[in-house]
C-alpha positions, 0 to 999 in steps of 0.5 A: 717093725712093730706092725710087721711082728704083730702081723706075723704072730697074728697070722700064725694065731689065725691059722691055728684057730682055723685049723680047729674049725669044724667047717667053712660056715661054722668057723670059730664057733667054739671060740670062748671070748675072754672079757676084760674091764675097761682101762682108762688111757693115760693122759698127760693133759688132764683137761676133761675133754668131751665131744658133741655128738649127733645121733640123728642119722638114718639109712634106708635099712635103719629107718621106719619108712625105708628111706634115707634120713633127712640129715643125709638127704636134706631136700636135694640129695639122694644117697642111693645115687652112687658115683664111679668111686662108690661114693654116695650122694649126701647133703654135706661137703664132707664124706665119712671115711666109712660112708653114710651110716645109721646112728642106731647101728651097734657096730657104729657105736663101737667104732665111734667110741673106740676112736674117741677112747684112743684119741684121749676123749673122756666122754660124749655130750649127746644132742638130745631132743627130749622124751616125746616121739614127735617128728624123729625125736623118738628115734634120735633118743633110741639111737643115743641110747644105743651109744649109751648102752656101750659107753660103760663098757669102753670106760667113757662117760656121757651127758646130754645137751638138751634141745629145748626148742623141741618144746616149740615144735611140740606146741606147733603140732599140738596147740594144747601141749603145755610148755612147762609140763613138757620140759618137766617130763623131759627132766624126769626122763633124764633123771629116771633114765640117765642121771643115775647111770654110773657113766653119767658125767657129774661136776661138783657132785651134780649131773651135768646138763647142757642146753643148746641155747636156751631157745625156748625158755628165756627166764629164770622163773621158767627154769626154776619151775622146770627143775622143780620136779627133780630130786636134785638140781643139775650142773646146768651149763648154757650157751655162751652169753645166755646166763641172764636167761637162766641164772641163778639156776645155771652154773656156767656157760660153754663156747660154741662155733660162730663167726665171732672171736673165740678169744673174746668168749674166753674173757668171760671164763672167770665169771662162772663156776663152770666154763667149757672151752670149745674147739672146732675144725671149721664151718661150712654148712650145706643148708642152701645146697640142700634146700634148707633155706639160705643157710649161713652167710659165713664160713670158717676155713679149715686151713688143713686142720690148723684152725682146729689146732689153734682152737685146741691151743687156745683152750690150753692157754685159757686153762679151762677145766672142761673142753667141748669138741665141736663136733664129732659128726655134724656133717650138715654144718661141716664141724665133724672131727670123725675120720673123713675122706677129706681129712682122714684122721687129721682131726683125731691126731690133733686131739691125741696131741692135745690130750697127750696120749701115747696112741697114734694114727695106727691105733685109729686105723686098727679100729677102722679095720675092725669096723670093716670086719664087723660089716664084712662078717655081719652074718658070721657068729664065729668071726664076730666072736673073734672081733668081740675078743678084739673089742675087749682087748682094745677097751683094756688097752691090750692093743698088740693082742687086738692088732694080732686078731684084726691084722690076721683077719684082714689078710683073709679079706 
């Protein structure tokens, strides 16, 4: 009933707007957007809930060479091949609800961040490949910064997960590349560009820095030297079981998805000042089918979402202060929780239940509709103004008003 009322009011509002348009191509050009500051969602569950995010996807339109990015193609797939249902061929067992996308698309960043906000997610942990422009690292960084530029407007937070293995890749390309200096340059980039951002996550007054591993630097002496260029030490959190390679320069550990018991991982929680629980929906990589080696010899069944729910329940039972959702969009390993054709909004609905927000699937669908309208009217400045207004309504939790605008525009599709 609420949706019907919203639709009828929105239809009247949209008709009123269109009655004032000077011509068909200049629709709503005189519309003035009223801006609002972000309002935090009300969460009964106070666990700081963050999501691991991959910024590495490219389409033929977004990439420098006009080709689809490797994370959609691997070595065997061609997204230009489209089936009778309009579904592109991608290197994944799963398919994003909006189709394969470019990570640097501002419309995508808006869509993802609004979904996170209305799921009760507090922030994004961005997979970060360093400050060099080797391979696709520079483009990944730029894509991540598109997301970062919008984060403060939504009221969310962010931090990075450093991929120190990129240093090994740099050395393979250039044997004269100095390992420690390369990592120090990465730290300086983080400090100068991210750590001072008001939306950057801090723990115990320190900027949060996770590392995936470490996979390149395996001694505390190396990390001491790497961090020596920083004006203040970060809250450094490493992969479960890796503290011996980083302590005393690390503050704790985080759980990641693998084929060992997650219950055993939680038994180490009290050993650390900072401990991140983990929740993943399942695991089914595409590496072998995609021509990227043999892949993993194990899978984790999704059980129609029950695996994810159980992992969320275990995090709550363990009493963690911090939780990392694994992942938002790693389609290559099948750990994504963003909406897909296969699972629809199931995973995000479970996050809503975990965070104990009052929002539901209908709010997520509203954001999906808004994304589609952004794409439909990509070259219509007047309609984009209306959608800008809907964005400001959404970040300030004025969902009824946002729905009026979006529903009425959907009627015109």
